N, C-alpha and C positions, 0 to 999 in steps of 0.2 A: 538482380543477381545478388546472392549472399556475399557478405564480407567475411574475411578470415577472422576467426576468434569471437564473432558476435553470435550469441545464442539465437537460434531461429525464432524463439518466442518473442524476441525484441524486434518487432516489425519496424519498417521505416517510420510509420506514424508514431510509434512509441518512442523510438530513438529521437525523433524530431521534438516531441514533447519534453523528453528528459533534458535535451540540450537547450531548449528554449526557456526552461524554468530558471528563475533567479533565486538568489539566497533568501531562504525563508518561505519560498513557495512550497506547497504541499501537493502530493499525488496520492490518490487512493487506489489500492489494489483490492478489487472487490470480488467476492464470491458470486456464484450463479444466482443467488437469491437477492442480492443487493439491488435496490431500485435505481440503478444508474441513470436510466433515461429520464425518469421524472425528477431526480435530484439535479441533473444537468439542466433540464428545462426550467426548473425553478430557481436556478442560480442567478444572482444579480451581477456576477463578474465574468460570465461566459465560460464556465467550467466545460472543458472539452470531454466528450464521451469517446473513448477508444474501445474497440471490441477485440477481445482475444478469446473468443468462445472455445476454440480448439484446445486452449491451455487448461488442463484439468488439474494443475498443481500450482497453487499459490506459493508454496515454499520454493518451487523451482523458479517461478517468475521473480520472487524476491531475491533469491540468490543471484539470478542473472542480472537484475538491475543493480544490485550492490557492487558488481564488478566495475561499474562506471559512475555510480551515483554517490556523491559525498553526503553524509548525514550532517545536519546542523550541530556543531559542537558548542554553539553559544547559548543553547537552551538546555534545561535539565532533561527534558524528555522529547527527543526528536521522533519518537514512534508513538502512535496512538492505535489502540485496539478497541473494537466494539466489545463492550462488557456484556456479560450474560444478563438476561432479564431476571427479575426476582424469583420467578418460579424455577428457572434453571439453576439459580444459586441455591435455592432451598433443596432442590433435588441433587445438589452437589455434582452437577454435570461437569465432566472432565473434558476440556477442550484440548485435544491432542495437538492441534496445529500450533498452539501457542508455544509449546516446548520446542517444536521445530524452528519456529521463528527466533526464539532466544538463541538457539545453537547457531543458526545462520548469521544472525546479527553479531554475536560475539566473535565468530570466526572471521567475518568480513572486517570488523573494526579492531580486532586484536584485544578487545576488552568487553566486559558486559555493557549492554546498552539499556538505559532506563526506558521503560515504556509507561504510558499512561492509559488507564482504562476509562473509556468514555461511554456513558449511558447511550443506549440505542438511538433515541431521537436527537440527542445532542450530537452524536456521531453524524447523523444525516445533515444536521445544520452545519457542522464543520466541513463536511464533504462538499457542500454548496459553495464553499469559499476556496476549494482546491483548484489548482491549475488544470488538473485532468483526473478522470476516473477511468481505470482500466478494468473493464468487465470481463471476467474469465468464466470458464465453464466448471470451475472447481465447486463441488457441492459441500465442502467442509463447513460445518456449522461454526459460526463466529470466526470465519476466516478473514474478515475485512480488516485491513491495516492501512494506516496513513503514514507516509514518510515525509519528513520536513527536510528540504534540500539545504545543504551547507555550502562551504566554499572549497574550491580546488586551489590550494596554495602550493606553488613549486619552490 
């Protein structure tokens, strides 16, 4: 049964993962092209694969998560984005979803949030150390994003 005020995209499994994570743990929000299953299987720390295939909007998932998820304020860059490959950089490929992410992050945090761009295969390696990977049905190119969890201080 749904809870009041919880976006439907945040399934019980996703909510459980978010609340089980500790300070400094990371979670990957992955597009439909991301190799979530193989990354999780090759993880040495037991990265959890969560499926959210009906979700076709990574920005909506990010916005929904940030209503409840604190970002780490003890690091310079609590957000990691998969960088474009060299050929896409040379072609000056515009990644529209990055601008949406910046707007969502700034709105949720009340200030600009620094992001770090990570080379594709390094991103896969970092994802292997994440607490969980949420695989979506979003087909946005370079939509993959990693969030580092912070503290909730009252």
